[in-house]
C-alpha positions as CSV (number, residue, x, y, z in Angstrom):
1,M,-24.3,5.7,11.2
2,Y,-26.1,5.6,8.0
3,L,-23.7,8.0,6.0
4,L,-20.9,5.8,7.3
5,A,-23.0,2.7,6.1
6,I,-23.5,4.0,2.7
7,T,-20.0,5.3,1.8
8,T,-18.4,2.3,3.5
9,G,-20.6,-0.5,2.6
10,M,-20.5,-1.6,6.7
11,R,-23.3,-3.6,7.9
12,Q,-23.0,-5.1,11.2
13,G,-19.5,-3.9,12.0
14,L,-20.7,-0.5,12.3
15,F,-22.2,-1.2,15.9
16,G,-18.5,-2.8,16.8
17,L,-16.6,0.1,16.0
18,R,-14.4,1.9,18.1
19,W,-12.5,5.3,17.6
20,E,-9.0,3.4,17.7
21,N,-10.4,1.8,14.5
22,I,-10.9,5.1,12.9
23,D,-7.3,7.1,11.7
24,L,-9.0,10.4,10.2
25,D,-5.5,11.3,9.4
26,S,-5.0,8.4,7.2
27,R,-8.7,8.3,6.2
28,I,-9.5,5.0,7.0
29,V,-11.2,2.7,9.1
30,S,-10.1,-0.7,10.0
31,V,-12.9,-3.5,10.7
32,S,-11.4,-5.7,13.3
33,R,-14.3,-6.2,16.0
34,T,-18.1,-6.8,15.4
35,L,-21.0,-6.7,18.1
36,Q,-22.2,-9.7,19.6
37,E,-25.1,-10.0,21.8
38,T,-25.0,-13.2,24.1
39,P,-27.3,-14.2,27.3
40,D,-24.5,-12.4,29.4
41,G,-24.5,-8.8,27.7
42,F,-22.7,-8.0,24.4
43,Q,-18.8,-8.4,23.3
44,L,-16.5,-7.3,21.1
45,V,-15.5,-10.2,18.8
46,K,-13.5,-11.0,16.0
47,P,-15.6,-11.4,12.9
48,K,-16.9,-14.9,11.7
49,A,-15.3,-14.2,7.9
50,P,-11.6,-13.5,7.6
51,K,-12.7,-11.5,4.6
52,S,-15.0,-9.1,7.4
53,R,-11.4,-7.8,8.5
54,R,-10.2,-5.0,6.4
55,T,-9.3,-1.9,6.2
56,I,-11.7,0.8,4.2
57,R,-10.9,4.0,2.7
58,L,-13.2,6.8,3.9
59,T,-14.7,9.5,2.1
60,D,-14.4,13.5,2.5
61,A,-18.3,13.3,3.5
62,A,-17.5,10.5,6.0
63,I,-14.3,12.5,7.6
64,A,-16.3,15.8,8.2
65,T,-19.3,13.8,9.5
66,L,-17.4,11.6,12.0
67,K,-15.4,14.9,13.2
68,V,-18.3,16.3,13.8
69,H,-19.9,12.7,15.4
70,R,-16.9,13.1,18.0
71,K,-16.9,15.9,19.0
72,K,-20.6,15.5,20.1
73,T,-20.2,12.4,21.3
74,A,-17.7,13.7,23.7
75,Q,-19.9,16.7,24.7
76,D,-22.7,14.0,25.3
77,R,-20.5,12.1,27.8
78,L,-19.2,15.1,29.8
79,A,-23.3,16.2,30.0
80,A,-23.7,12.6,31.6
81,G,-21.0,12.9,33.9
82,G,-19.0,10.1,32.5
83,W,-20.4,6.6,30.9
84,K,-20.6,3.4,32.4
85,G,-17.8,1.1,31.3
86,D,-15.1,1.6,28.4
87,W,-16.5,0.8,25.3
88,N,-15.2,3.7,23.2
89,L,-17.9,2.9,20.5
90,V,-18.3,5.6,17.7
91,F,-22.3,4.5,17.6
92,C,-23.6,4.6,21.4
93,D,-26.8,4.7,23.2
94,S,-27.1,7.9,25.6
95,Q,-25.0,5.9,28.7
96,G,-22.1,5.1,26.2
97,G,-23.2,1.4,25.7
98,P,-23.5,-0.6,22.8
99,L,-26.4,0.3,20.3
100,W,-28.2,-2.7,19.1
101,K,-30.5,-3.1,15.8
102,H,-33.7,-3.7,18.0
103,K,-32.9,-0.3,20.1
104,M,-32.3,1.9,17.5
C-alpha cells in the first residue's frame, strides 16, 4: 500500500481501490471510487472532486509489488475459506472487508 501511495500520489483512494481498477498489462490504475464510512457501514462512492477520478500510470516497482500482493491475497482468501462480501478490494482486512485508516 505504501509503495503504491508513494509512486502514484494516491491517498484516500487506496482504500477503495478494487482489483478491476488495475490493469497490469496496460500498466494503469483507474481511480473511480473511494471508500466512505457511514453509520450503516462502508460504501464505495464516487470521489467528491471530478479531478479525483483519474487514470494513473504504474511504475515497474508498483507492477511487481501488485503482482506479489495479488497472489498473497488470493492465498489468504483460500486459507480463510473465503471472505464475507464481495468487495474485491486490493487492500483489505483479514476477512476481505474494507481497511480503514484507524484500523491499520
